[in-house]
N, C-alpha and C positions, 0 to 999 in steps of 0.2 A: 529775525535776525539767521539765518543758515547756519548748522552746524559749523564749530570753528574749523574743522578738520579741512574742510573744502578751500576754506580761505586760507589757512596758513599754509596747507601743501604745495597751495599755488607760488606763494611769498616764496618758498623754500626752492622750488625750481626755479623760478626767476633770479632768485641771487645765484644757483649753479649756472642760471643758462644766460648770462647777460644781454644776449642779443633775441631773446625769446618775449614775444609779445604776452600781455595778461590782458584778456577779453573776460569780463564777468558779466553774465546774462542773468536778467530777471527783473522781472517789473512787479508791477502789485499782483500776487496771487491770489489774493482775498479780500472779500469786502472789510475786512478787519484792517487794512494796514492803513486806515484814514490819509492817504494820499501822501504817507511817509515814501520817500526813494531809499529804499536799500542800498542801491548803488554810491550816496553818499556817506553811508557809513563804511562800506567795503574802502572807498576812497582812503577814508579816514584811517584805516585801521592798516591798509598796504604801504600808506603815506608814512605813519609811527614804524614800520617794520623796514624801513628803508628800501621801497621800491619807486623810485624818481616817478611822476606822473608825467614826462612823457612816453611809458611804457604800457599805461595805463588806456583801457578804452573799455568802456562802458555800453551796454544794451539794457535800456531799459522799459520797453513796452513790452513784454512779452508776459503773458498770464500762466502760461504751460509748458510743459518739457517739448510742443511739436513748435510752437512759436518760439521758444528759447533756441529750437537748431535752426527754424528759416531766417529769421534776424540776425543771428549770428553770422551763419554761413554767408547772409549779404552785405556783412558787416565785415568782415574778413576778407571776404572774397579769396580766401584759399588758391593758391596756385598747385598745378601739378609738382610731385613732389617733395611738397611742404610736408612737414611733420606738425600735425597738432593734436596736443592732448587734452582729453576730457576728465578733466579733475570733476568728480562728483561722490557721492556717499556709496559705498559697495553696493547697498542694498537698490537703490537707485540705478546703477548702471544698467543694467541689461537692457533697461526700456530705452536709457538716455541714450545708448549706443545705437540702438538698433533704429529708433528716430532720428538721431542724425544722419547714421546711415543713408535712410531711407529721405532724407531733405539732399542728399549728393554732398555729404559734407564728410569725409572719409577722417576722422579721428581716431587715434588712439586710447583706448581705455586707459585711464590713471583712477583705480578707486581707491578712496579714503573711508575714514569714520564706520570704518567695522564694525557689527554688533557682535562679534563674535571671536573665542579665542583661537579657533583653529584646531582646535585639539579634541580630548575628551571631557572636558570639562562642558562642552557645548551640550553635550548628552544629561549631566549630573542634573538629577531631580533638585525644583527648586522651592522654597515654600512662599518665594518673594513674587506673590502673586501680580501687584502691580507692576512689576518691570515685565512677567511673562506677557500681560496682557497688551502692554507696549511694544514689544516686539511681534504680535500678534497681529495689533493693528499697521504697525510699517509693512508688515508681508504681505496683510489682505490689499491694502493700499497699493503696494509696488505690481501685485497678481491681479488686480481689478484694473490698474491701467495698460499692464500688459495687454490684457485681454481685450481692453476697449481699444486699445490703438490699434492692435493686429487687425481687427475686424474693422476698422475703420481705414485699410491701409497705411497707417501712419507710420509703421515699425516694420523694418523686413523680416521679420520672423515672431512667432508667438513667443518663445526665449530666444534673445538673439544672444550667441555668442562673441566670445572677444574679437 
């Protein structure tokens, strides 16, 4: 299951903007998913939080961020002038936004699940080594992902901006 912020922020936006459509994108990202369809869990969560089934669309074939962008673009069929928000974790947003743009799907970034406080506390020494290693793993995953997608021309920049 994805971090909850991605899923609950989408619901909050849907409730604030009753005409908005919700598209969840994501299929089996690893061999350990054992055929479990994440979309079923997300549908249940969104229904329990008050989103009508008629406003939900699911793409569950994609295995990575590049396929998320391609399959979601094809499913949404965005038209000129439409506004599409890309809701994902802040750490993943640069890579995601760059890939969606390269795929021809203009999105407005809406980052959630920040791993920082946004102030001086982010630079304080911590004895919590496991938390530091977790943050390092997230950063390395995204940096290697950015480099890999940039080298294969699947993103519009090495460090895509907003």
